[in-house]
C-alpha positions in Angstrom: -25.5 10.4 -55.7 -25.4 14.0 -54.2 -22.8 16.2 -55.6 -21.5 17.4 -52.3 -20.0 14.6 -50.0 -21.2 16.6 -47.0 -24.7 15.9 -48.0 -25.6 19.6 -48.8 -27.5 20.4 -52.0 -25.7 21.3 -55.1 -26.4 25.0 -55.0 -24.4 25.3 -51.7 -21.4 24.1 -53.4 -21.8 25.6 -56.9 -18.4 27.1 -57.7 -18.4 30.9 -58.1 -17.3 32.4 -61.4 -13.7 31.3 -61.7 -11.5 31.9 -64.9 -10.2 28.8 -66.8 -6.5 29.2 -65.7 -7.6 29.1 -62.1 -9.7 26.0 -62.6 -6.9 24.2 -64.4 -4.5 25.2 -61.6 -7.0 24.1 -59.0 -7.5 20.7 -60.8 -3.7 20.2 -60.9 -3.5 21.0 -57.2 -6.0 18.3 -56.4 -4.0 15.9 -58.6 -0.9 16.4 -56.5 1.7 15.9 -59.2 4.5 16.2 -56.8 3.2 13.3 -54.7 3.3 11.0 -57.8 7.1 10.5 -57.4 6.5 8.2 -54.4 4.6 5.8 -56.7 6.7 6.3 -59.8 10.2 5.8 -58.2 9.4 2.2 -57.1 8.1 1.4 -60.5 11.4 2.9 -62.0 13.3 0.7 -59.6 11.5 -2.5 -60.7 12.1 -1.5 -64.3 15.8 -0.9 -63.7 16.0 -4.4 -61.9 14.6 -6.2 -64.8 17.2 -4.6 -67.0 20.0 -5.2 -64.6 19.1 -8.8 -63.7 17.5 -10.1 -66.9 18.8 -7.6 -69.6 15.2 -6.7 -70.7 13.6 -3.4 -71.3 10.5 -2.9 -73.4 10.0 1.0 -73.8 6.4 0.8 -74.6 5.5 -1.5 -71.7 7.5 0.9 -69.5 5.7 4.0 -70.7 2.2 2.5 -70.5 2.9 1.0 -67.2 4.1 4.4 -65.8 0.9 5.9 -67.2 -1.2 3.4 -65.4 0.6 4.2 -62.1 0.0 7.9 -62.6 -3.7 7.2 -63.4 -4.2 5.0 -60.4 -2.7 7.7 -58.0 -4.7 10.4 -59.8 -7.8 8.4 -59.1 -6.9 7.9 -55.4 -6.0 11.5 -54.8 -9.1 13.0 -56.5 -11.4 10.4 -54.6 -9.8 11.6 -51.5 -10.7 15.2 -52.3 -14.4 14.3 -52.8 -15.0 11.8 -50.1 -12.8 13.5 -47.3 -14.5 17.0 -48.0 -15.9 17.4 -44.5 -12.7 16.5 -42.5 -10.5 18.4 -44.9 -12.6 21.5 -44.4 -12.2 21.3 -40.7 -8.5 20.5 -40.9 -7.7 23.4 -43.3 -9.8 25.8 -41.1 -8.0 25.0 -37.8 -4.8 23.1 -38.7 -3.7 24.0 -42.2 -0.9 21.9 -43.7 0.6 21.3 -47.0 0.8 17.6 -46.3 -2.8 17.0 -44.9 -6.2 18.3 -45.2 -6.5 18.0 -49.0 -5.7 20.8 -51.4 -8.6 23.0 -50.3 -9.7 23.5 -53.9 -13.2 22.2 -53.3 -13.6 24.1 -50.0 -12.6 27.3 -51.7 -15.3 26.4 -54.4 -12.9 26.8 -57.3 -14.2 23.6 -58.7 -17.2 21.4 -58.0 -16.9 18.3 -56.0 -18.3 16.5 -59.0 -15.1 17.3 -61.0 -13.1 15.3 -58.5 -15.4 12.4 -58.6 -15.6 12.3 -62.4 -11.7 12.5 -62.6 -11.4 9.6 -60.1 -13.8 7.3 -62.0 -12.4 8.2 -65.5 -8.7 7.8 -64.3 -9.4 4.3 -63.0 -11.2 3.2 -66.2 -8.3 4.4 -68.2 -5.8 2.5 -66.0 -7.9 -0.7 -66.4 -7.9 -0.3 -70.2 -4.1 0.2 -70.1 -3.9 -3.1 -68.1 -6.0 -4.9 -70.7 -3.6 -3.6 -73.4 -0.5 -4.7 -71.5 -1.8 -8.2 -70.8 -3.6 -9.1 -74.0 -1.9 -7.0 -76.7 1.6 -6.6 -75.4 1.5 -10.1 -73.7 3.2 -9.0 -70.5 1.9 -12.1 -68.7 -1.3 -13.7 -67.1 -0.8 -11.8 -63.7 -0.7 -8.3 -65.2 -4.3 -7.4 -64.6 -4.4 -9.0 -61.2 -1.3 -7.0 -60.0 -2.9 -3.9 -61.5 -6.1 -4.5 -59.6 -4.1 -5.1 -56.2 -3.1 -1.6 -56.6 -6.1 0.1 -58.2 -8.8 -1.3 -55.9 -7.3 -0.2 -52.7 -6.6 3.3 -54.1 -10.0 3.5 -55.6 -11.7 2.5 -52.3 -9.2 4.2 -49.8 -11.5 7.1 -49.3 -14.5 5.9 -51.2 -17.7 4.9 -49.5 -19.0 2.5 -48.4 -15.6 0.5 -48.2 -13.5 3.6 -47.1 -10.2 1.8 -46.1 -8.9 4.9 -44.5 -11.7 4.6 -42.0 -10.9 1.0 -41.0 -7.6 1.2 -39.4 -5.9 -0.8 -42.3 -5.7 1.8 -45.1 -2.3 2.7 -44.0 -1.1 -0.9 -44.4 -2.6 -1.1 -47.9 -0.7 2.2 -48.8 2.5 0.6 -47.6 1.9 -2.4 -49.9 0.7 -0.5 -52.8 3.6 2.0 -52.8 6.2 -0.6 -51.6 6.2 -4.1 -52.9 3.6 -3.7 -55.6 4.9 -1.2 -58.0 8.5 -2.8 -57.8 7.2 -6.2 -58.5 4.7 -5.1 -61.1 7.4 -3.2 -63.1 9.6 -6.2 -62.9 6.9 -8.6 -63.9 5.6 -6.8 -66.9 9.2 -6.6 -68.3 10.4 -10.1 -67.5 7.4 -12.3 -66.8 8.3 -13.3 -63.2 9.0 -11.7 -59.8 12.3 -12.5 -58.1 12.5 -13.1 -54.4 14.9 -10.1 -53.8 12.0 -7.7 -54.4 10.2 -9.0 -51.3 13.2 -7.9 -49.2 13.9 -4.6 -51.0 10.3 -3.5 -50.8 10.2 -3.6 -46.9 12.0 -0.3 -46.3 10.3 1.4 -49.1 6.9 0.2 -47.8 7.5 1.0 -44.3 8.8 4.5 -45.1 5.7 5.3 -47.1 3.6 3.8 -44.3 5.3 6.3 -42.0 4.5 9.2 -44.5 0.7 8.4 -44.3 0.9 7.9 -40.5 2.7 11.3 -39.8 0.5 13.1 -42.2 -2.5 12.1 -40.1 -1.1 14.2 -37.2 -2.2 17.6 -38.7 -5.6 16.1 -39.4 -6.0 14.4 -36.0 -8.5 17.0 -34.4 -10.6 17.2 -37.6 -10.6 13.4 -37.9 -11.7 13.0 -34.3 -14.5 15.6 -34.8 -16.1 13.8 -37.8 -15.5 10.2 -36.4 -12.9 9.2 -38.9 -11.3 6.0 -37.5 -7.8 5.9 -39.2 -5.0 4.3 -37.5 -3.9 7.4 -35.6 -7.3 8.1 -34.2 -7.5 4.4 -33.1 -4.1 4.5 -31.5 -3.8 8.1 -30.3 -0.8 10.5 -30.7 1.5 9.0 -28.1 1.0 5.3 -29.4 1.0 6.6 -32.9 4.4 8.2 -32.3 5.6 4.9 -31.0 4.3 3.0 -34.1 6.1 5.5 -36.3 9.3 4.9 -34.5 8.9 1.1 -34.6 8.2 1.1 -38.4 11.3 3.4 -39.0 13.4 0.9 -36.9 12.4 -2.0 -39.0 12.9 0.0 -42.2 16.6 0.6 -41.1 17.3 -3.0 -40.3 15.7 -4.4 -43.4 17.6 -1.9 -45.5 21.0 -2.5 -43.8 20.5 -6.2 -44.3 19.8 -5.9 -48.1 23.3 -6.8 -49.2 23.0 -10.1 -47.5 20.1 -10.8 -49.8 21.7 -9.9 -53.1 21.4 -6.0 -53.2 24.8 -4.4 -54.2 26.6 -3.3 -51.0 27.0 0.2 -52.5 23.6 0.7 -51.4 24.6 1.2 -47.7 26.7 4.5 -48.2 23.9 5.8 -50.4 21.4 5.0 -47.7 23.3 6.3 -44.6 22.4 10.0 -45.0 18.8 9.0 -45.4 19.0 6.7 -42.2 20.6 9.6 -40.2 17.7 11.9 -41.2 15.2 9.2 -40.3 16.8 8.8 -36.8 16.5 12.5 -36.2 12.9 12.5 -37.2 12.1 9.5 -34.9 13.9 11.4 -32.0 11.8 14.5 -32.7 8.5 12.6 -33.0 9.1 10.7 -29.7 9.9 14.1 -28.1 6.4 15.2 -29.2 7.7 17.9 -31.4 4.7 17.3 -33.5 2.6 19.3 -31.1 4.1 22.5 -32.8 2.4 23.2 -36.1 5.3 24.7 -37.8 7.7 21.8 -36.6 5.1 19.2 -37.8 5.0 20.7 -41.2 8.8 20.4 -41.5 8.7 16.9 -40.0 6.1 15.8 -42.6 8.1 17.2 -45.5 11.4 15.5 -44.3 9.4 12.3 -43.9 8.7 12.3 -47.6 12.5 12.9 -48.3 13.3 9.7 -46.2 10.9 7.6 -48.3 12.2 9.0 -51.6 15.7 8.7 -50.4 15.3 5.1 -49.5 14.0 4.2 -53.0 16.7 6.3 -54.5 19.4 4.5 -52.6 18.5 1.3 -54.4 18.2 3.0 -57.7 21.8 4.4 -57.4 23.2 1.2 -56.1 22.0 -0.6 -59.4 22.8 2.2 -61.6 
């Protein structure tokens, strides 16, 4: 396999002389530690639910499970840095954004693309090892590895060729599942040994809001993705229909969350959620008004969009706490 995902020879992407602190900082930037919270919070929610509903909490299981979630996200992010090299380079050149176009570390030649690829593979292998320990050593249940693979494989192949889910118009749906239902259900399962029906309902607004995070983050990358023939959901739909899809997903997130108390969630969740919902309504209005055409405004929209996702999960956490 060529070192450079653009198909150039290794000499053309050989990193210049960079000191160790810069390399470590670059590796951390590619790992996107701040974005790990969108996967960890739902996992924490599932753990809290197991404690509140069943009175169980196994610290070792929780710590290992959390580490596995981090490793899976690390593998996904680093894989994206490697396999999205070309479109990320174009995006950062013409439409730079903190929420799209990768970290820019590989394009700046601070690190070799091979570092991202090795990190992705090693992280995934370590996550699998943790899954084996959880199921066969800590006896967390026969579905532990299957649940882990349900999250690991879409992440591993999200940008990775030849599967490349991001290029098939369904990658965004997998992200909604893997950052919505899956971490909540998996965390509950490895603590208690089963998955309650209430999780299916609670995970809807969480999954829909993270779906919208991915969808809106594709707007800054839109010209670059078009240029390289990347066929993600926004490229297939176009900006106008993509904005309508964003609004529809937000609407169903509001409705499913507001109906949560009818399915067993504490009613206290509603006042915690209302500020988040108001922010989401404002974002939808701005997206429908095509405010995303302004680069600076789009940057703000993407940032606040992540706040909506985090706030949605937090509203459930606070309600149960």
